PDBQT receptor file of N, H, CA, C and O in Angstrom, charges set to zero:
ATOM      1  N   MET A   1      12.868 -39.025 -68.044  1.00  0.00    +0.000 N 
ATOM      2  CA  MET A   1      13.156 -39.824 -69.209  1.00  0.00    +0.000 C 
ATOM      3  C   MET A   1      12.703 -41.271 -68.989  1.00  0.00    +0.000 C 
ATOM      4  O   MET A   1      12.221 -41.926 -69.914  1.00  0.00    +0.000 OA
ATOM      5  N   LEU A   2      12.861 -41.755 -67.772  1.00  0.00    +0.000 N 
ATOM      6  H   LEU A   2      13.253 -41.224 -67.021  1.00  0.00    +0.000 HD
ATOM      7  CA  LEU A   2      12.392 -43.107 -67.486  1.00  0.00    +0.000 C 
ATOM      8  C   LEU A   2      10.873 -43.182 -67.647  1.00  0.00    +0.000 C 
ATOM      9  O   LEU A   2      10.334 -44.218 -68.035  1.00  0.00    +0.000 OA
ATOM     10  N   TYR A   3      10.194 -42.087 -67.350  1.00  0.00    +0.000 N 
ATOM     11  H   TYR A   3      10.631 -41.245 -67.035  1.00  0.00    +0.000 HD
ATOM     12  CA  TYR A   3       8.745 -42.023 -67.526  1.00  0.00    +0.000 C 
ATOM     13  C   TYR A   3       8.374 -42.290 -68.981  1.00  0.00    +0.000 C 
ATOM     14  O   TYR A   3       7.459 -43.064 -69.263  1.00  0.00    +0.000 OA
ATOM     15  N   TRP A   4       9.092 -41.643 -69.905  1.00  0.00    +0.000 N 
ATOM     16  H   TRP A   4       9.835 -41.015 -69.675  1.00  0.00    +0.000 HD
ATOM     17  CA  TRP A   4       8.796 -41.820 -71.322  1.00  0.00    +0.000 C 
ATOM     18  C   TRP A   4       9.118 -43.227 -71.789  1.00  0.00    +0.000 C 
ATOM     19  O   TRP A   4       8.415 -43.767 -72.644  1.00  0.00    +0.000 OA
ATOM     20  N   ALA A   5      10.167 -43.833 -71.246  1.00  0.00    +0.000 N 
ATOM     21  H   ALA A   5      10.738 -43.395 -70.552  1.00  0.00    +0.000 HD
ATOM     22  CA  ALA A   5      10.480 -45.214 -71.599  1.00  0.00    +0.000 C 
ATOM     23  C   ALA A   5       9.341 -46.136 -71.172  1.00  0.00    +0.000 C 
ATOM     24  O   ALA A   5       8.963 -47.046 -71.911  1.00  0.00    +0.000 OA
ATOM     25  N   VAL A   6       8.798 -45.901 -69.981  1.00  0.00    +0.000 N 
ATOM     26  H   VAL A   6       9.105 -45.163 -69.381  1.00  0.00    +0.000 HD
ATOM     27  CA  VAL A   6       7.681 -46.717 -69.506  1.00  0.00    +0.000 C 
ATOM     28  C   VAL A   6       6.432 -46.471 -70.347  1.00  0.00    +0.000 C 
ATOM     29  O   VAL A   6       5.695 -47.410 -70.647  1.00  0.00    +0.000 OA
ATOM     30  N   VAL A   7       6.189 -45.229 -70.728  1.00  0.00    +0.000 N 
ATOM     31  H   VAL A   7       6.788 -44.466 -70.484  1.00  0.00    +0.000 HD
ATOM     32  CA  VAL A   7       5.030 -44.910 -71.562  1.00  0.00    +0.000 C 
ATOM     33  C   VAL A   7       5.118 -45.637 -72.899  1.00  0.00    +0.000 C 
ATOM     34  O   VAL A   7       4.142 -46.246 -73.337  1.00  0.00    +0.000 OA
ATOM     35  N   PHE A   8       6.285 -45.580 -73.554  1.00  0.00    +0.000 N 
ATOM     36  H   PHE A   8       7.078 -45.086 -73.197  1.00  0.00    +0.000 HD
ATOM     37  CA  PHE A   8       6.424 -46.256 -74.836  1.00  0.00    +0.000 C 
ATOM     38  C   PHE A   8       6.339 -47.770 -74.678  1.00  0.00    +0.000 C 
ATOM     39  O   PHE A   8       5.849 -48.456 -75.576  1.00  0.00    +0.000 OA
ATOM     40  N   PHE A   9       6.807 -48.299 -73.551  1.00  0.00    +0.000 N 
ATOM     41  H   PHE A   9       7.205 -47.742 -72.822  1.00  0.00    +0.000 HD
ATOM     42  CA  PHE A   9       6.694 -49.731 -73.299  1.00  0.00    +0.000 C 
ATOM     43  C   PHE A   9       5.230 -50.137 -73.173  1.00  0.00    +0.000 C 
ATOM     44  O   PHE A   9       4.822 -51.162 -73.719  1.00  0.00    +0.000 OA
ATOM     45  N   VAL A  10       4.444 -49.348 -72.464  1.00  0.00    +0.000 N 
ATOM     46  H   VAL A  10       4.775 -48.515 -72.021  1.00  0.00    +0.000 HD
ATOM     47  CA  VAL A  10       3.016 -49.642 -72.308  1.00  0.00    +0.000 C 
ATOM     48  C   VAL A  10       2.305 -49.533 -73.657  1.00  0.00    +0.000 C 
ATOM     49  O   VAL A  10       1.445 -50.356 -73.973  1.00  0.00    +0.000 OA
ATOM     50  N   VAL A  11       2.658 -48.530 -74.447  1.00  0.00    +0.000 N 
ATOM     51  H   VAL A  11       3.357 -47.862 -74.190  1.00  0.00    +0.000 HD
ATOM     52  CA  VAL A  11       2.080 -48.397 -75.790  1.00  0.00    +0.000 C 
ATOM     53  C   VAL A  11       2.421 -49.616 -76.636  1.00  0.00    +0.000 C 
ATOM     54  O   VAL A  11       1.581 -50.107 -77.389  1.00  0.00    +0.000 OA
ATOM     55  N   ALA A  12       3.648 -50.105 -76.514  1.00  0.00    +0.000 N 
ATOM     56  H   ALA A  12       4.331 -49.706 -75.902  1.00  0.00    +0.000 HD
ATOM     57  CA  ALA A  12       4.055 -51.289 -77.268  1.00  0.00    +0.000 C 
ATOM     58  C   ALA A  12       3.266 -52.513 -76.824  1.00  0.00    +0.000 C 
ATOM     59  O   ALA A  12       2.857 -53.322 -77.657  1.00  0.00    +0.000 OA
ATOM     60  N   LEU A  13       3.050 -52.656 -75.515  1.00  0.00    +0.000 N 
ATOM     61  H   LEU A  13       3.383 -51.998 -74.839  1.00  0.00    +0.000 HD
ATOM     62  CA  LEU A  13       2.262 -53.791 -75.027  1.00  0.00    +0.000 C 
ATOM     63  C   LEU A  13       0.834 -53.752 -75.543  1.00  0.00    +0.000 C 
ATOM     64  O   LEU A  13       0.302 -54.766 -75.993  1.00  0.00    +0.000 OA
ATOM     65  N   ILE A  14       0.215 -52.581 -75.479  1.00  0.00    +0.000 N 
ATOM     66  H   ILE A  14       0.647 -51.757 -75.113  1.00  0.00    +0.000 HD
ATOM     67  CA  ILE A  14      -1.170 -52.440 -75.946  1.00  0.00    +0.000 C 
ATOM     68  C   ILE A  14      -1.250 -52.682 -77.443  1.00  0.00    +0.000 C 
ATOM     69  O   ILE A  14      -2.152 -53.375 -77.913  1.00  0.00    +0.000 OA
ATOM     70  N   ALA A  15      -0.310 -52.113 -78.200  1.00  0.00    +0.000 N 
ATOM     71  H   ALA A  15       0.422 -51.550 -77.818  1.00  0.00    +0.000 HD
ATOM     72  CA  ALA A  15      -0.317 -52.307 -79.646  1.00  0.00    +0.000 C 
ATOM     73  C   ALA A  15      -0.059 -53.772 -80.002  1.00  0.00    +0.000 C 
ATOM     74  O   ALA A  15      -0.631 -54.287 -80.963  1.00  0.00    +0.000 OA
ATOM     75  N   GLY A  16       0.792 -54.436 -79.238  1.00  0.00    +0.000 N 
ATOM     76  H   GLY A  16       1.256 -54.017 -78.458  1.00  0.00    +0.000 HD
ATOM     77  CA  GLY A  16       1.055 -55.845 -79.492  1.00  0.00    +0.000 C 
ATOM     78  C   GLY A  16      -0.167 -56.707 -79.240  1.00  0.00    +0.000 C 
ATOM     79  O   GLY A  16      -0.444 -57.635 -79.999  1.00  0.00    +0.000 OA
ATOM     80  N   VAL A  17      -0.899 -56.404 -78.175  1.00  0.00    +0.000 N 
ATOM     81  H   VAL A  17      -0.674 -55.650 -77.558  1.00  0.00    +0.000 HD
ATOM     82  CA  VAL A  17      -2.109 -57.160 -77.855  1.00  0.00    +0.000 C 
ATOM     83  C   VAL A  17      -3.167 -56.948 -78.936  1.00  0.00    +0.000 C 
ATOM     84  O   VAL A  17      -3.888 -57.878 -79.297  1.00  0.00    +0.000 OA
ATOM     85  N   LEU A  18      -3.255 -55.732 -79.445  1.00  0.00    +0.000 N 
ATOM     86  H   LEU A  18      -2.668 -54.977 -79.152  1.00  0.00    +0.000 HD
ATOM     87  CA  LEU A  18      -4.266 -55.429 -80.459  1.00  0.00    +0.000 C 
ATOM     88  C   LEU A  18      -3.835 -55.860 -81.862  1.00  0.00    +0.000 C 
ATOM     89  O   LEU A  18      -4.635 -55.797 -82.795  1.00  0.00    +0.000 OA
ATOM     90  N   GLY A  19      -2.594 -56.291 -82.023  1.00  0.00    +0.000 N 
ATOM     91  H   GLY A  19      -1.944 -56.342 -81.264  1.00  0.00    +0.000 HD
ATOM     92  CA  GLY A  19      -2.165 -56.811 -83.311  1.00  0.00    +0.000 C 
ATOM     93  C   GLY A  19      -1.482 -55.810 -84.225  1.00  0.00    +0.000 C 
ATOM     94  O   GLY A  19      -1.305 -56.090 -85.411  1.00  0.00    +0.000 OA
ATOM     95  N   PHE A  20      -1.104 -54.679 -83.722  1.00  0.00    +0.000 N 
ATOM     96  H   PHE A  20      -1.248 -54.452 -82.759  1.00  0.00    +0.000 HD
ATOM     97  CA  PHE A  20      -0.393 -53.685 -84.537  1.00  0.00    +0.000 C 
ATOM     98  C   PHE A  20       1.103 -53.934 -84.410  1.00  0.00    +0.000 C 
ATOM     99  O   PHE A  20       1.771 -53.280 -83.608  1.00  0.00    +0.000 OA
ATOM    100  N   GLY A  21       1.633 -54.860 -85.180  1.00  0.00    +0.000 N 
ATOM    101  H   GLY A  21       1.091 -55.391 -85.831  1.00  0.00    +0.000 HD
ATOM    102  CA  GLY A  21       3.026 -55.281 -85.051  1.00  0.00    +0.000 C 
ATOM    103  C   GLY A  21       4.033 -54.187 -85.316  1.00  0.00    +0.000 C 
ATOM    104  O   GLY A  21       5.004 -54.050 -84.572  1.00  0.00    +0.000 OA
ATOM    105  N   GLY A  22       3.824 -53.402 -86.360  1.00  0.00    +0.000 N 
ATOM    106  H   GLY A  22       3.035 -53.513 -86.964  1.00  0.00    +0.000 HD
ATOM    107  CA  GLY A  22       4.775 -52.342 -86.710  1.00  0.00    +0.000 C 
ATOM    108  C   GLY A  22       4.848 -51.250 -85.661  1.00  0.00    +0.000 C 
ATOM    109  O   GLY A  22       5.928 -50.776 -85.310  1.00  0.00    +0.000 OA
ATOM    110  N   ILE A  23       3.693 -50.859 -85.167  1.00  0.00    +0.000 N 
ATOM    111  H   ILE A  23       2.815 -51.244 -85.452  1.00  0.00    +0.000 HD
ATOM    112  CA  ILE A  23       3.644 -49.821 -84.140  1.00  0.00    +0.000 C 
ATOM    113  C   ILE A  23       4.285 -50.328 -82.857  1.00  0.00    +0.000 C 
ATOM    114  O   ILE A  23       5.022 -49.601 -82.190  1.00  0.00    +0.000 OA
ATOM    115  N   ALA A  24       3.998 -51.587 -82.515  1.00  0.00    +0.000 N 
ATOM    116  H   ALA A  24       3.400 -52.178 -83.056  1.00  0.00    +0.000 HD
ATOM    117  CA  ALA A  24       4.563 -52.159 -81.292  1.00  0.00    +0.000 C 
ATOM    118  C   ALA A  24       6.081 -52.234 -81.379  1.00  0.00    +0.000 C 
ATOM    119  O   ALA A  24       6.776 -51.918 -80.413  1.00  0.00    +0.000 OA
ATOM    120  N   ALA A  25       6.599 -52.648 -82.529  1.00  0.00    +0.000 N 
ATOM    121  H   ALA A  25       6.034 -52.904 -83.314  1.00  0.00    +0.000 HD
ATOM    122  CA  ALA A  25       8.058 -52.742 -82.691  1.00  0.00    +0.000 C 
ATOM    123  C   ALA A  25       8.711 -51.367 -82.590  1.00  0.00    +0.000 C 
ATOM    124  O   ALA A  25       9.776 -51.229 -81.987  1.00  0.00    +0.000 OA
ATOM    125  N   GLY A  26       8.091 -50.364 -83.167  1.00  0.00    +0.000 N 
ATOM    126  H   GLY A  26       7.227 -50.476 -83.657  1.00  0.00    +0.000 HD
ATOM    127  CA  GLY A  26       8.631 -49.005 -83.084  1.00  0.00    +0.000 C 
ATOM    128  C   GLY A  26       8.622 -48.477 -81.661  1.00  0.00    +0.000 C 
ATOM    129  O   GLY A  26       9.587 -47.854 -81.217  1.00  0.00    +0.000 OA
ATOM    130  N   ALA A  27       7.534 -48.726 -80.948  1.00  0.00    +0.000 N 
ATOM    131  H   ALA A  27       6.751 -49.232 -81.309  1.00  0.00    +0.000 HD
ATOM    132  CA  ALA A  27       7.437 -48.253 -79.571  1.00  0.00    +0.000 C 
ATOM    133  C   ALA A  27       8.438 -48.981 -78.675  1.00  0.00    +0.000 C 
ATOM    134  O   ALA A  27       9.004 -48.376 -77.765  1.00  0.00    +0.000 OA
ATOM    135  N   VAL A  28       8.661 -50.258 -78.922  1.00  0.00    +0.000 N 
ATOM    136  H   VAL A  28       8.201 -50.749 -79.661  1.00  0.00    +0.000 HD
ATOM    137  CA  VAL A  28       9.635 -51.010 -78.135  1.00  0.00    +0.000 C 
ATOM    138  C   VAL A  28      11.034 -50.453 -78.351  1.00  0.00    +0.000 C 
ATOM    139  O   VAL A  28      11.794 -50.303 -77.394  1.00  0.00    +0.000 OA
ATOM    140  N   GLU A  29      11.379 -50.148 -79.580  1.00  0.00    +0.000 N 
ATOM    141  H   GLU A  29      10.761 -50.270 -80.357  1.00  0.00    +0.000 HD
ATOM    142  CA  GLU A  29      12.707 -49.599 -79.867  1.00  0.00    +0.000 C 
ATOM    143  C   GLU A  29      12.903 -48.247 -79.189  1.00  0.00    +0.000 C 
ATOM    144  O   GLU A  29      13.962 -47.990 -78.616  1.00  0.00    +0.000 OA
ATOM    145  N   ILE A  30      11.897 -47.388 -79.250  1.00  0.00    +0.000 N 
ATOM    146  H   ILE A  30      11.037 -47.598 -79.715  1.00  0.00    +0.000 HD
ATOM    147  CA  ILE A  30      11.992 -46.080 -78.597  1.00  0.00    +0.000 C 
ATOM    148  C   ILE A  30      12.130 -46.247 -77.087  1.00  0.00    +0.000 C 
ATOM    149  O   ILE A  30      12.946 -45.571 -76.459  1.00  0.00    +0.000 OA
ATOM    150  N   ALA A  31      11.333 -47.149 -76.500  1.00  0.00    +0.000 N 
ATOM    151  H   ALA A  31      10.671 -47.698 -77.010  1.00  0.00    +0.000 HD
ATOM    152  CA  ALA A  31      11.411 -47.387 -75.057  1.00  0.00    +0.000 C 
ATOM    153  C   ALA A  31      12.782 -47.926 -74.679  1.00  0.00    +0.000 C 
ATOM    154  O   ALA A  31      13.345 -47.524 -73.660  1.00  0.00    +0.000 OA
ATOM    155  N   ARG A  32      13.325 -48.828 -75.483  1.00  0.00    +0.000 N 
ATOM    156  H   ARG A  32      12.868 -49.154 -76.310  1.00  0.00    +0.000 HD
ATOM    157  CA  ARG A  32      14.637 -49.406 -75.188  1.00  0.00    +0.000 C 
ATOM    158  C   ARG A  32      15.727 -48.339 -75.251  1.00  0.00    +0.000 C 
ATOM    159  O   ARG A  32      16.599 -48.296 -74.383  1.00  0.00    +0.000 OA
ATOM    160  N   ILE A  33      15.688 -47.487 -76.255  1.00  0.00    +0.000 N 
ATOM    161  H   ILE A  33      14.979 -47.522 -76.960  1.00  0.00    +0.000 HD
ATOM    162  CA  ILE A  33      16.697 -46.424 -76.387  1.00  0.00    +0.000 C 
ATOM    163  C   ILE A  33      16.610 -45.463 -75.209  1.00  0.00    +0.000 C 
ATOM    164  O   ILE A  33      17.630 -45.111 -74.616  1.00  0.00    +0.000 OA
ATOM    165  N   LEU A  34      15.392 -45.036 -74.866  1.00  0.00    +0.000 N 
ATOM    166  H   LEU A  34      14.564 -45.322 -75.348  1.00  0.00    +0.000 HD
ATOM    167  CA  LEU A  34      15.224 -44.102 -73.754  1.00  0.00    +0.000 C 
ATOM    168  C   LEU A  34      15.654 -44.728 -72.430  1.00  0.00    +0.000 C 
ATOM    169  O   LEU A  34      16.226 -44.044 -71.581  1.00  0.00    +0.000 OA
ATOM    170  N   PHE A  35      15.386 -46.018 -72.245  1.00  0.00    +0.000 N 
ATOM    171  H   PHE A  35      14.922 -46.574 -72.934  1.00  0.00    +0.000 HD
ATOM    172  CA  PHE A  35      15.785 -46.686 -71.018  1.00  0.00    +0.000 C 
ATOM    173  C   PHE A  35      17.306 -46.712 -70.883  1.00  0.00    +0.000 C 
ATOM    174  O   PHE A  35      17.838 -46.432 -69.809  1.00  0.00    +0.000 OA
ATOM    175  N   PHE A  36      18.002 -47.042 -71.959  1.00  0.00    +0.000 N 
ATOM    176  H   PHE A  36      17.570 -47.268 -72.832  1.00  0.00    +0.000 HD
ATOM    177  CA  PHE A  36      19.458 -47.097 -71.883  1.00  0.00    +0.000 C 
ATOM    178  C   PHE A  36      20.077 -45.712 -71.708  1.00  0.00    +0.000 C 
ATOM    179  O   PHE A  36      21.092 -45.571 -71.025  1.00  0.00    +0.000 OA
ATOM    180  N   ILE A  37      19.480 -44.694 -72.314  1.00  0.00    +0.000 N 
ATOM    181  H   ILE A  37      18.655 -44.808 -72.869  1.00  0.00    +0.000 HD
ATOM    182  CA  ILE A  37      19.957 -43.323 -72.093  1.00  0.00    +0.000 C 
ATOM    183  C   ILE A  37      19.781 -42.955 -70.624  1.00  0.00    +0.000 C 
ATOM    184  O   ILE A  37      20.684 -42.379 -70.015  1.00  0.00    +0.000 OA
ATOM    185  N   PHE A  38      18.614 -43.286 -70.048  1.00  0.00    +0.000 N 
ATOM    186  H   PHE A  38      17.882 -43.753 -70.543  1.00  0.00    +0.000 HD
ATOM    187  CA  PHE A  38      18.363 -43.018 -68.640  1.00  0.00    +0.000 C 
ATOM    188  C   PHE A  38      19.378 -43.755 -67.768  1.00  0.00    +0.000 C 
ATOM    189  O   PHE A  38      19.903 -43.194 -66.807  1.00  0.00    +0.000 OA
ATOM    190  N   LEU A  39      19.648 -45.011 -68.107  1.00  0.00    +0.000 N 
ATOM    191  H   LEU A  39      19.221 -45.468 -68.888  1.00  0.00    +0.000 HD
ATOM    192  CA  LEU A  39      20.577 -45.809 -67.325  1.00  0.00    +0.000 C 
ATOM    193  C   LEU A  39      21.978 -45.208 -67.340  1.00  0.00    +0.000 C 
ATOM    194  O   LEU A  39      22.638 -45.147 -66.302  1.00  0.00    +0.000 OA
ATOM    195  N   VAL A  40      22.431 -44.768 -68.500  1.00  0.00    +0.000 N 
ATOM    196  H   VAL A  40      21.896 -44.818 -69.343  1.00  0.00    +0.000 HD
ATOM    197  CA  VAL A  40      23.758 -44.155 -68.621  1.00  0.00    +0.000 C 
ATOM    198  C   VAL A  40      23.813 -42.859 -67.817  1.00  0.00    +0.000 C 
ATOM    199  O   VAL A  40      24.783 -42.621 -67.096  1.00  0.00    +0.000 OA
ATOM    200  N   LEU A  41      22.790 -42.026 -67.932  1.00  0.00    +0.000 N 
ATOM    201  H   LEU A  41      22.002 -42.220 -68.517  1.00  0.00    +0.000 HD
ATOM    202  CA  LEU A  41      22.773 -40.767 -67.178  1.00  0.00    +0.000 C 
ATOM    203  C   LEU A  41      22.730 -41.026 -65.678  1.00  0.00    +0.000 C 
ATOM    204  O   LEU A  41      23.341 -40.282 -64.910  1.00  0.00    +0.000 OA
ATOM    205  N   PHE A  42      22.021 -42.064 -65.247  1.00  0.00    +0.000 N 
ATOM    206  H   PHE A  42      21.524 -42.668 -65.871  1.00  0.00    +0.000 HD
ATOM    207  CA  PHE A  42      21.960 -42.413 -63.835  1.00  0.00    +0.000 C 
ATOM    208  C   PHE A  42      23.327 -42.826 -63.317  1.00  0.00    +0.000 C 
ATOM    209  O   PHE A  42      23.738 -42.396 -62.239  1.00  0.00    +0.000 OA
ATOM    210  N   VAL A  43      24.032 -43.655 -64.073  1.00  0.00    +0.000 N 
ATOM    211  H   VAL A  43      23.698 -44.004 -64.948  1.00  0.00    +0.000 HD
ATOM    212  CA  VAL A  43      25.368 -44.097 -63.656  1.00  0.00    +0.000 C 
ATOM    213  C   VAL A  43      26.331 -42.919 -63.615  1.00  0.00    +0.000 C 
ATOM    214  O   VAL A  43      27.144 -42.818 -62.696  1.00  0.00    +0.000 OA
ATOM    215  N   ILE A  44      26.251 -42.036 -64.587  1.00  0.00    +0.000 N 
ATOM    216  H   ILE A  44      25.590 -42.118 -65.333  1.00  0.00    +0.000 HD
ATOM    217  CA  ILE A  44      27.117 -40.854 -64.607  1.00  0.00    +0.000 C 
ATOM    218  C   ILE A  44      26.847 -39.984 -63.387  1.00  0.00    +0.000 C 
ATOM    219  O   ILE A  44      27.782 -39.471 -62.773  1.00  0.00    +0.000 OA
ATOM    220  N   SER A  45      25.571 -39.812 -63.029  1.00  0.00    +0.000 N 
ATOM    221  H   SER A  45      24.811 -40.228 -63.528  1.00  0.00    +0.000 HD
ATOM    222  CA  SER A  45      25.261 -38.986 -61.860  1.00  0.00    +0.000 C 
ATOM    223  C   SER A  45      25.738 -39.641 -60.568  1.00  0.00    +0.000 C 
ATOM    224  O   SER A  45      26.162 -38.947 -59.643  1.00  0.00    +0.000 OA
ATOM    225  N   LEU A  46      25.672 -40.973 -60.494  1.00  0.00    +0.000 N 
ATOM    226  H   LEU A  46      25.328 -41.537 -61.245  1.00  0.00    +0.000 HD
ATOM    227  CA  LEU A  46      26.197 -41.657 -59.308  1.00  0.00    +0.000 C 
ATOM    228  C   LEU A  46      27.705 -41.475 -59.189  1.00  0.00    +0.000 C 
ATOM    229  O   LEU A  46      28.215 -41.204 -58.102  1.00  0.00    +0.000 OA
ATOM    230  N   VAL A  47      28.415 -41.622 -60.295  1.00  0.00    +0.000 N 
ATOM    231  H   VAL A  47      28.001 -41.842 -61.178  1.00  0.00    +0.000 HD
ATOM    232  CA  VAL A  47      29.872 -41.477 -60.272  1.00  0.00    +0.000 C 
ATOM    233  C   VAL A  47      30.244 -40.040 -59.948  1.00  0.00    +0.000 C 
ATOM    234  O   VAL A  47      31.150 -39.805 -59.149  1.00  0.00    +0.000 OA
ATOM    235  N   ALA A  48      29.564 -39.075 -60.553  1.00  0.00    +0.000 N 
ATOM    236  H   ALA A  48      28.828 -39.266 -61.203  1.00  0.00    +0.000 HD
ATOM    237  CA  ALA A  48      29.872 -37.675 -60.298  1.00  0.00    +0.000 C 
ATOM    238  C   ALA A  48      29.563 -37.314 -58.839  1.00  0.00    +0.000 C 
ATOM    239  O   ALA A  48      30.293 -36.532 -58.231  1.00  0.00    +0.000 OA
ATOM    240  N   GLY A  49      28.509 -37.864 -58.287  1.00  0.00    +0.000 N 
ATOM    241  H   GLY A  49      27.916 -38.500 -58.781  1.00  0.00    +0.000 HD
ATOM    242  CA  GLY A  49      28.158 -37.612 -56.893  1.00  0.00    +0.000 C 
ATOM    243  C   GLY A  49      29.163 -38.225 -55.929  1.00  0.00    +0.000 C 
ATOM    244  O   GLY A  49      29.352 -37.708 -54.828  1.00  0.00    +0.000 OA
ATOM    245  N   GLY A  50      29.804 -39.309 -56.320  1.00  0.00    +0.000 N 
ATOM    246  H   GLY A  50      29.650 -39.728 -57.215  1.00  0.00    +0.000 HD
ATOM    247  CA  GLY A  50      30.791 -39.958 -55.475  1.00  0.00    +0.000 C 
ATOM    248  C   GLY A  50      32.099 -39.192 -55.364  1.00  0.00    +0.000 C 
ATOM    249  O   GLY A  50      32.862 -39.386 -54.418  1.00  0.00    +0.000 OA
ATOM    250  N   PHE A  51      32.356 -38.320 -56.337  1.00  0.00    +0.000 N 
ATOM    251  H   PHE A  51      31.735 -38.162 -57.105  1.00  0.00    +0.000 HD
ATOM    252  CA  PHE A  51      33.603 -37.558 -56.331  1.00  0.00    +0.000 C 
ATOM    253  C   PHE A  51      33.478 -36.202 -55.643  1.00  0.00    +0.000 C 
ATOM    254  O   PHE A  51      34.470 -35.483 -55.520  1.00  0.00    +0.000 OA
ATOM    255  N   ARG A  52      32.298 -35.847 -55.201  1.00  0.00    +0.000 N 
ATOM    256  H   ARG A  52      31.492 -36.431 -55.301  1.00  0.00    +0.000 HD
ATOM    257  CA  ARG A  52      32.126 -34.563 -54.509  1.00  0.00    +0.000 C 
ATOM    258  C   ARG A  52      32.724 -34.637 -53.119  1.00  0.00    +0.000 C 
ATOM    259  O   ARG A  52      32.660 -35.668 -52.450  1.00  0.00    +0.000 OA
ATOM    260  N   ARG A  53      33.304 -33.534 -52.701  1.00  0.00    +0.000 N 
ATOM    261  H   ARG A  53      33.356 -32.696 -53.245  1.00  0.00    +0.000 HD
ATOM    262  CA  ARG A  53      33.841 -33.480 -51.337  1.00  0.00    +0.000 C 
ATOM    263  C   ARG A  53      32.702 -33.173 -50.372  1.00  0.00    +0.000 C 
ATOM    264  O   ARG A  53      31.853 -32.332 -50.668  1.00  0.00    +0.000 OA
ATOM    265  N   PRO A  54      32.674 -33.831 -49.246  1.00  0.00    +0.000 N 
ATOM    266  CA  PRO A  54      31.618 -33.528 -48.273  1.00  0.00    +0.000 C 
ATOM    267  C   PRO A  54      31.827 -32.117 -47.691  1.00  0.00    +0.000 C 
ATOM    268  O   PRO A  54      32.953 -31.702 -47.419  1.00  0.00    +0.000 OA
ATOM    269  N   THR A  55      30.745 -31.419 -47.515  1.00  0.00    +0.000 N 
ATOM    270  H   THR A  55      29.830 -31.757 -47.736  1.00  0.00    +0.000 HD
ATOM    271  CA  THR A  55      30.827 -30.081 -46.934  1.00  0.00    +0.000 C 
ATOM    272  C   THR A  55      30.794 -30.188 -45.424  1.00  0.00    +0.000 C 
ATOM    273  O   THR A  55      30.118 -31.051 -44.865  1.00  0.00    +0.000 OA
ATOM    274  N   VAL A  56      31.522 -29.315 -44.777  1.00  0.00    +0.000 N 
ATOM    275  H   VAL A  56      32.072 -28.614 -45.232  1.00  0.00    +0.000 HD
ATOM    276  CA  VAL A  56      31.625 -29.382 -43.319  1.00  0.00    +0.000 C 
ATOM    277  C   VAL A  56      30.759 -28.327 -42.686  1.00  0.00    +0.000 C 
ATOM    278  O   VAL A  56      30.710 -28.222 -41.460  1.00  0.00    +0.000 OA
TER     279      VAL A  56
């Protein structure tokens, strides 16, 4: 998912440089949403991993 956030961010940068404002704004929003979803899932996995009992 972080891969897709980076892809949309790069698309937004390229579109912004070329002057496509609407496309760039849309790509930035998609990248931002995907990044925050990734961040939440990462934190959840860290917390869930911290509660596991170590195996002997």
